[in-house]
C-alpha positions in Angstrom: -39.4 -152.5 9.6 -36.0 -151.4 10.9 -34.3 -153.1 8.0 -36.5 -151.2 5.6 -35.7 -148.0 7.4 -32.0 -148.8 7.3 -32.2 -149.7 3.6 -34.2 -146.5 2.9 -31.6 -144.5 4.9 -28.7 -146.2 3.0 -30.4 -145.5 -0.4 -31.0 -141.8 0.7 -27.3 -141.4 1.7 -26.1 -143.1 -1.4 -28.4 -140.8 -3.6 -27.1 -137.8 -1.7 -23.5 -138.9 -2.3 -24.2 -139.4 -6.0 -25.9 -136.1 -6.3 -23.1 -134.4 -4.4 -20.5 -136.0 -6.7 -22.4 -135.0 -9.8 -22.8 -131.4 -8.6 -19.1 -131.3 -7.7 -18.2 -132.5 -11.2 -20.4 -129.9 -12.7 -19.0 -127.1 -10.6 -15.4 -128.2 -11.5 -16.3 -128.1 -15.2 -17.9 -124.7 -14.8 -14.8 -123.4 -12.9 -12.6 -124.8 -15.6 -14.7 -123.1 -18.3 -14.6 -119.9 -16.4 -10.8 -120.0 -16.1 -10.6 -120.7 -19.8 -12.9 -117.8 -20.6 -10.8 -115.5 -18.4 -7.6 -116.6 -20.2 -9.3 -116.1 -23.5 -10.5 -112.6 -22.5 -7.0 -111.6 -21.4 -5.6 -112.9 -24.7 -8.2 -111.0 -26.7 -7.6 -107.8 -24.7 -3.8 -108.2 -25.3 -4.3 -108.7 -29.0 -6.7 -105.8 -29.2 -4.2 -103.5 -27.4 -1.5 -104.6 -29.8 -3.7 -103.8 -32.8 -4.8 -100.5 -31.3 -1.2 -99.5 -30.7 -0.2 -100.5 -34.2 -3.1 -98.5 -35.7 -2.3 -95.5 -33.5 1.4 -95.6 -34.5 0.4 -95.9 -38.2 -2.0 -92.9 -37.9 0.7 -90.9 -36.1 3.2 -91.8 -38.8 0.7 -90.9 -41.6 -0.1 -87.6 -39.9 3.6 -86.7 -39.5 4.2 -87.6 -43.1 1.3 -85.4 -44.2 2.6 -82.6 -42.1 6.1 -82.9 -43.5 4.6 -82.9 -47.0 2.6 -79.8 -46.3 5.6 -78.0 -44.8 7.7 -78.9 -47.8 4.9 -77.7 -50.1 4.6 -74.4 -48.4 8.4 -73.9 -48.2 8.6 -74.7 -51.9 5.7 -72.3 -52.6 7.4 -69.6 -50.5 10.7 -70.0 -52.4 8.8 -69.8 -55.7 6.9 -66.7 -54.5 10.2 -65.1 -53.4 11.8 -65.9 -56.8 8.8 -64.5 -58.6 8.9 -61.4 -56.5 12.6 -61.0 -57.2 12.1 -61.5 -60.9 9.2 -59.0 -60.9 11.4 -56.5 -59.1 14.3 -57.0 -61.5 11.9 -56.6 -64.5 10.4 -53.4 -63.1 13.9 -52.1 -62.3 15.1 -52.8 -65.8 12.0 -51.1 -67.3 12.6 -48.1 -65.1 16.3 -48.1 -66.0 15.5 -48.3 -69.7 12.9 -45.5 -69.4 15.4 -43.4 -67.5 18.1 -44.1 -70.1 15.8 -43.1 -72.9 15.0 -39.8 -71.1 18.7 -39.1 -70.6 19.5 -39.6 -74.3 
């Protein structure tokens, strides 16, 4: 009877040790997987930040280029309008001078 109790107790302790060992291995694998996932998340966040900065820089450069193009367009347009106004003035002045000359003669 005592031998059976001892054998049962030994088998129970052995089963507990095996279960403890299996659970510990599983926990270690889960911890390793968690650490790998955390590293991967950090890597993905870093890559995302790099892509986001590159896209932001490109958008800013595109916007600045568009702004420069618009400024140049409006400056050219203003110069053209000024030249046209000067030409119009000179034409009107020559017409007035010609009319005045005709009246004098």
